[in-house]
C-alpha positions in Angstrom: 44.7 19.5 -5.7 46.4 22.0 -8.0 48.9 22.5 -5.4 49.9 19.2 -5.5 49.8 19.2 -9.0 52.6 22.0 -9.4 54.6 20.0 -6.6 54.8 17.2 -9.0 55.6 19.0 -12.3 58.3 20.7 -10.3 59.8 18.0 -9.0 59.2 15.7 -12.8 60.9 19.0 -14.0 63.9 18.8 -11.3 64.1 15.3 -12.0 64.9 15.4 -15.8 67.3 18.5 -15.8 68.9 16.9 -12.9 72.3 15.8 -15.2 72.3 19.4 -16.3 72.3 21.0 -12.7 76.2 21.6 -11.8 76.7 21.1 -8.1 77.5 24.1 -6.3 80.6 24.4 -4.3 81.3 27.0 -0.8 83.8 29.9 -1.6 87.1 29.5 0.0 88.0 31.4 2.8 90.0 33.7 0.8 87.4 34.3 -1.5 84.9 35.0 1.0 87.2 37.6 2.9 88.5 39.2 -0.4 84.7 39.6 -1.5 84.0 41.3 2.4 87.1 43.3 2.0 85.6 44.5 -1.6 82.1 45.6 0.3 84.2 47.6 2.9 86.5 49.9 0.4 83.2 50.5 -1.6 81.2 51.4 1.6 84.0 54.0 2.7 84.5 55.1 -1.0 81.0 56.3 -0.7 81.0 58.1 2.6 80.7 61.3 2.5 82.9 64.1 4.1 80.4 64.7 6.8 80.3 60.7 7.7 76.8 60.1 6.3 75.8 58.1 3.5 73.2 59.0 1.1 69.8 57.6 1.0 66.8 59.9 0.3 65.2 60.7 3.4 66.4 58.1 5.3 70.1 59.9 5.7 70.8 58.9 9.6 69.3 55.4 9.4 71.6 54.4 6.4 74.7 55.8 8.0 73.7 53.4 10.7 73.3 50.5 9.0 76.4 51.1 6.6 78.9 52.0 10.2 77.2 48.6 11.4 78.3 47.0 8.4 82.0 47.9 8.8 82.0 47.6 12.4 81.1 43.9 11.9 83.3 43.2 9.1 86.4 43.8 11.1 86.8 47.7 10.9 87.7 48.7 14.7 85.7 51.7 16.4 88.6 53.6 16.1 88.7 53.6 12.3 87.8 57.1 10.9 85.0 56.2 9.2 83.3 54.4 12.0 83.9 57.4 13.7 82.6 59.7 11.1 79.6 57.4 10.7 79.0 57.4 14.5 79.6 61.1 14.8 77.1 61.9 11.9 74.3 59.5 14.0 74.9 60.8 17.0 74.3 64.8 15.9 71.2 64.1 13.9 69.2 61.5 16.0 66.9 64.9 17.7 64.2 64.9 15.1 64.5 61.0 14.2 60.8 59.8 14.3 61.0 56.6 10.9 60.8 53.5 12.7 64.0 52.1 10.4 66.5 54.9 10.8 65.3 54.8 14.9 65.8 51.1 15.2 69.1 51.2 12.9 70.8 53.9 15.4 69.8 52.1 18.6 71.5 49.2 17.1 74.7 51.2 15.9 74.7 53.0 19.6 74.5 49.8 21.5 77.0 48.2 19.0 79.6 50.4 20.0 78.3 50.7 23.8 79.7 53.8 24.9 78.3 54.5 27.9 77.6 58.3 26.7 75.0 56.9 24.1 72.6 55.1 26.9 70.5 57.8 27.7 70.2 58.3 23.7 69.0 54.9 23.3 66.4 55.2 25.8 65.7 58.4 24.0 64.8 56.2 20.7 63.3 53.3 22.5 61.1 55.6 24.2 59.9 56.6 20.3 59.8 53.3 19.6 57.5 52.4 22.4 55.2 55.6 21.5 54.6 54.4 18.0 53.4 50.7 19.0 49.9 50.8 17.5 47.2 49.5 19.7 47.3 46.3 17.5 51.2 45.6 18.9 52.4 46.5 15.2 54.6 49.8 14.3 54.1 51.8 10.6 56.9 53.9 9.2 56.9 56.9 12.1 57.1 57.2 15.4 56.2 60.2 17.3 58.9 62.7 18.5 59.2 61.8 22.3 62.0 61.5 25.2 62.9 59.0 27.7 61.1 60.9 29.8 57.7 59.2 29.1 59.2 55.9 30.1 58.9 57.0 33.7 56.0 59.2 33.2 53.2 57.2 31.3 50.6 60.0 31.3 53.2 61.7 28.8 53.1 59.0 26.4 50.9 59.9 23.1 47.9 58.2 22.7 48.7 55.2 20.3 47.6 54.7 17.0 45.0 52.4 15.5 46.8 51.2 12.8 47.1 47.6 12.0 50.6 48.4 11.4 53.1 46.3 8.8 55.2 43.4 9.2 58.1 44.9 8.1 58.1 48.1 11.0 57.1 45.8 13.3 59.8 43.2 13.1 62.3 46.4 13.2 60.5 47.7 15.9 60.8 44.7 17.7 64.6 44.3 17.1 64.8 47.6 18.0 63.7 47.8 21.5 64.9 43.9 22.2 68.5 45.5 21.5 67.6 48.6 23.9 66.5 46.3 27.1 70.2 45.5 26.9 70.9 49.1 28.0 67.9 49.0 30.9 64.7 50.1 28.9 61.8 48.0 30.5 59.9 46.6 27.3 58.1 43.8 28.8 54.4 45.9 28.3 55.6 46.6 24.4 56.8 42.6 23.7 53.1 41.7 25.5 51.2 43.6 22.6 54.0 42.5 20.1 52.8 38.9 20.8 49.1 39.6 21.1 49.8 40.2 17.4 
């Protein structure tokens, strides 16, 4: 009853205000292109000399995300900003255990599509699989393992019992989905996600 009242009240307020609401026009292609170019220039201006971007505690993840954004906005892989970002991510994968950072690194490495990154993607996917909770979800961190655990399940750490959270679970699922395109078997992990 209460929700019905609020729905009707909202519609009534909208009807009264309707003459005051201006129609919203889609932006022209030129304006969209200019806005995207400003975003590219902004990201490039914030890149540090070592190739990273700064976000406390997530330098590798934010660098992967910014590098992806530049790629998706038209910069070629040969662009110096892309190359510096990619090299920074490649250099800093060994200790990566945060679910967000692991996933963003997988997305970047897959997007670049370099054959030399397949083993790196496999190692990162192994961390996501090892970080999946018994509930099928993920928390903020994953165990530091390598792809060896994928072919030898006895080496896989015992899964945690946390319910996980939806944001990390979304990232974990996305990271594994992309890793599957590189040949990583994710069927067991996805069954747990489906049950969750």
